[in-house]
C-alpha positions as CSV (number, residue, x, y, z in Angstrom):
1,M,-72.2,-17.8,7.1
2,D,-72.9,-17.8,10.8
3,W,-69.7,-19.9,11.4
4,I,-67.6,-17.3,9.6
5,L,-69.1,-14.4,11.6
6,E,-68.5,-16.4,14.7
7,K,-64.8,-16.9,13.9
8,L,-64.3,-13.2,13.0
9,T,-65.8,-12.2,16.3
10,Q,-63.4,-14.5,18.1
11,W,-60.4,-13.1,16.3
12,Q,-61.5,-9.5,16.7
13,P,-59.5,-8.8,19.9
14,F,-56.4,-10.2,18.4
15,S,-56.7,-8.1,15.3
16,I,-57.2,-5.0,17.4
17,F,-54.0,-5.9,19.3
18,I,-52.1,-6.4,16.0
19,S,-53.4,-3.1,14.6
20,A,-52.4,-1.2,17.8
21,L,-48.9,-2.8,17.8
22,A,-48.4,-1.9,14.2
23,T,-49.4,1.7,15.0
24,I,-46.8,1.8,17.8
25,V,-44.1,0.4,15.6
26,L,-44.8,2.9,12.9
27,A,-44.7,5.7,15.4
28,I,-41.3,4.6,16.8
29,V,-39.9,4.3,13.2
30,A,-41.2,7.8,12.4
31,V,-39.5,9.3,15.5
32,F,-36.2,7.5,15.2
33,Q,-36.0,6.9,11.4
34,D,-32.8,9.0,11.0
35,R,-31.0,7.2,13.8
36,L,-32.2,3.8,12.5
37,R,-31.1,4.7,9.0
38,S,-27.7,5.8,10.2
39,W,-27.3,2.6,12.1
40,V,-28.3,0.3,9.3
41,F,-26.9,2.3,6.4
42,S,-23.6,3.8,7.6
43,P,-19.8,3.4,7.0
44,K,-18.1,0.6,8.9
45,L,-14.5,1.8,9.3
46,D,-11.7,-0.3,10.8
47,V,-8.0,-1.1,10.6
48,E,-7.0,-4.2,8.6
49,Q,-5.5,-7.0,10.7
50,G,-1.9,-6.6,9.6
51,P,0.8,-7.0,10.7
52,F,2.3,-4.0,8.9
53,Y,5.9,-3.6,7.9
54,P,7.8,-0.7,6.3
55,D,7.6,-0.4,2.6
56,P,10.2,-2.5,0.7
57,V,11.4,0.6,-1.3
58,K,13.4,3.2,0.6
59,I,12.4,6.8,-0.4
60,P,15.1,9.4,-1.1
61,L,14.7,12.7,0.8
62,T,16.0,15.9,-0.7
63,D,16.7,19.5,0.5
64,G,15.0,22.6,-0.7
65,D,17.3,22.7,-3.8
66,G,16.4,19.1,-4.8
67,N,19.8,17.7,-3.6
68,F,19.8,14.2,-2.1
69,V,20.1,14.1,1.7
70,T,19.2,10.6,2.9
71,E,16.7,7.8,2.5
72,A,13.6,7.1,4.5
73,C,11.7,4.0,5.2
74,Y,7.9,4.5,5.6
75,L,5.4,2.3,7.4
76,Q,1.7,2.3,6.4
77,I,-1.5,1.0,7.9
78,R,-4.6,0.2,5.9
79,I,-8.0,1.6,6.8
80,K,-11.0,-0.3,5.4
81,N,-14.7,0.4,4.9
82,D,-17.2,-2.5,5.0
83,G,-20.2,-0.2,5.0
84,T,-21.6,2.6,2.9
85,T,-19.5,5.4,1.5
86,A,-17.6,7.3,4.2
87,E,-17.0,11.0,3.9
88,K,-14.1,13.0,5.2
89,V,-12.3,10.1,6.9
90,E,-9.7,10.8,9.5
91,V,-7.3,8.7,11.7
92,F,-6.6,10.3,15.0
93,I,-3.9,9.3,17.6
94,A,-5.6,10.0,21.0
95,K,-2.9,8.6,23.2
96,I,0.5,6.7,23.2
97,E,1.9,4.4,25.8
98,K,5.5,3.1,25.9
99,E,6.6,-0.2,27.5
100,I,9.1,0.2,30.3
101,N,10.2,-2.8,32.2
102,G,7.2,-4.8,30.9
103,I,4.6,-2.2,31.8
104,F,3.0,0.3,29.4
105,H,3.1,3.9,30.6
106,K,1.4,6.9,29.0
107,V,3.7,9.2,27.0
108,E,2.8,12.4,28.8
109,S,4.6,14.7,26.2
110,F,2.6,13.4,23.3
111,Y,0.0,15.8,21.9
112,P,-3.0,14.1,20.2
113,L,-3.0,14.7,16.5
114,N,-4.2,13.2,13.2
115,L,-2.2,11.0,10.9
116,K,-1.8,11.8,7.2
117,W,-3.1,9.8,4.3
118,R,-0.5,8.2,2.0
119,H,0.2,10.0,-1.2
120,Y,-2.3,12.8,-0.4
121,G,-0.5,14.2,2.6
122,T,-3.8,15.4,4.1
123,I,-5.5,14.6,7.4
124,F,-8.9,14.0,5.7
125,L,-9.7,11.5,3.0
126,D,-12.6,13.0,1.0
127,R,-14.3,9.7,0.3
128,L,-13.8,6.0,1.1
129,S,-16.1,3.8,-1.0
130,P,-17.8,0.6,0.2
131,N,-15.6,-2.5,0.4
132,T,-12.4,-0.6,-0.3
133,G,-9.3,0.5,1.7
134,R,-6.7,3.2,1.7
135,D,-3.2,3.5,3.3
136,C,-2.6,5.9,6.1
137,T,1.1,6.7,6.9
138,L,2.1,5.8,10.4
139,G,5.6,7.2,10.2
140,R,9.2,6.8,9.0
141,I,12.7,5.8,10.0
142,V,15.7,7.5,8.3
143,N,19.3,6.6,8.0
144,P,20.8,7.5,11.4
145,Q,23.9,9.1,9.7
146,Q,21.7,11.9,8.3
147,K,18.9,12.1,10.9
148,Q,19.9,15.5,12.1
149,K,19.9,16.9,8.5
150,V,16.2,16.1,8.1
151,G,15.1,17.0,11.6
152,D,14.6,13.5,12.8
153,D,16.5,13.9,16.0
154,N,15.7,15.0,19.5
155,P,18.7,15.2,21.9
156,L,16.3,14.8,24.8
157,L,15.6,11.2,23.7
158,N,19.3,10.2,24.2
159,I,19.2,7.9,21.1
160,P,22.6,6.4,20.1
161,Q,24.2,7.9,17.0
162,D,23.7,4.6,15.1
163,R,20.0,4.5,15.7
164,S,17.1,6.6,14.5
165,P,13.7,7.5,16.1
166,F,10.4,6.7,14.6
167,R,8.9,9.9,13.3
168,L,5.1,9.8,13.3
169,D,3.5,11.4,10.2
170,L,1.3,13.8,12.1
171,A,-0.8,16.7,10.9
172,T,1.8,19.1,12.2
173,I,5.2,18.9,14.1
174,P,4.5,19.5,17.8
175,N,6.8,22.0,19.6
176,T,7.5,19.2,22.1
177,R,8.7,17.0,19.2
178,S,6.5,14.2,20.5
179,D,6.3,13.1,16.9
180,L,9.7,11.4,17.5
181,L,9.7,8.1,19.4
182,S,12.8,6.5,20.8
183,P,13.4,2.8,19.9
184,G,11.1,0.4,21.9
185,R,7.6,-0.9,22.0
186,Y,4.5,1.4,22.0
187,R,0.8,1.2,22.0
188,L,-1.0,3.8,19.8
189,F,-4.7,4.4,20.6
190,L,-6.4,5.3,17.3
191,E,-9.8,6.8,16.6
192,I,-11.0,6.3,13.0
193,G,-14.0,8.5,12.1
194,A,-15.8,10.2,9.3
195,S,-18.2,13.1,9.0
196,N,-21.2,10.7,8.4
197,T,-20.5,8.3,11.3
198,R,-22.0,8.7,14.8
199,H,-19.0,7.4,16.7
200,P,-15.3,6.8,15.8
201,K,-13.9,3.3,15.7
202,K,-11.4,2.9,18.5
203,R,-8.4,0.6,17.8
204,M,-5.0,-0.1,19.4
205,I,-1.9,-0.5,17.3
206,E,1.3,-1.9,18.8
207,L,4.5,-0.5,17.2
208,E,7.9,-2.0,17.8
209,F,11.2,-0.9,16.3
210,T,14.9,-0.8,17.2
211,G,15.9,2.3,15.2
212,E,18.5,0.3,13.2
213,W,19.0,1.0,9.5
214,L,18.9,-2.4,7.8
215,T,19.0,-3.8,4.3
216,E,15.7,-5.6,4.8
217,T,13.1,-2.9,5.5
218,K,10.7,-5.4,7.1
219,D,13.2,-6.0,9.9
220,M,13.2,-2.3,10.9
221,A,9.8,-2.1,12.4
222,V,6.4,-3.8,12.8
223,A,2.9,-2.6,13.6
224,R,0.2,-5.0,14.8
225,L,-3.5,-4.6,15.6
226,I,-4.2,-5.7,19.1
């Protein structure tokens, strides 16, 4: 019995230290529990690796009376969620750069806006469940012969008649028509966020296209995550 009491006495300072440490840890958890919970249990949004090519099926476009006008080729990117359920998910283009003589320069005329979700046509996706993904429309290319009829033309871009611009599928059409990109190579700076995430996921997509209207849609454009 004396031996046991002696051992307990020897360990008493250590037990006091452990008790004090546990008290401090519990106090920290109590103060920062919401932040810790949001860090451990939160959506993890990102863009799939790609590369992404235009849809294989060309979509007919019609006028207000339902008459056929031309065809469009749409390019989608896929947004994935590897965390908990994401609410009100959005994809925002913060900046665009264009390659000129091997150097990327900011497109000053571009006004930052959200992209739209495929099929929904909205800028917010109500919910993205864990371990799932949804397509977000990056934009389209139309047949150059009818590009003026559907508003996919900007004389200031000086695009040849046999080529079409890439029309970004933005939340609205800017007055500057910066939704229309002339053929070339671009870097699109994306911010992917949700109402229940603390910070948006920042990604860069490289878009390259010639503006040609080809039989094989995958040869018209390509988007890569870089």
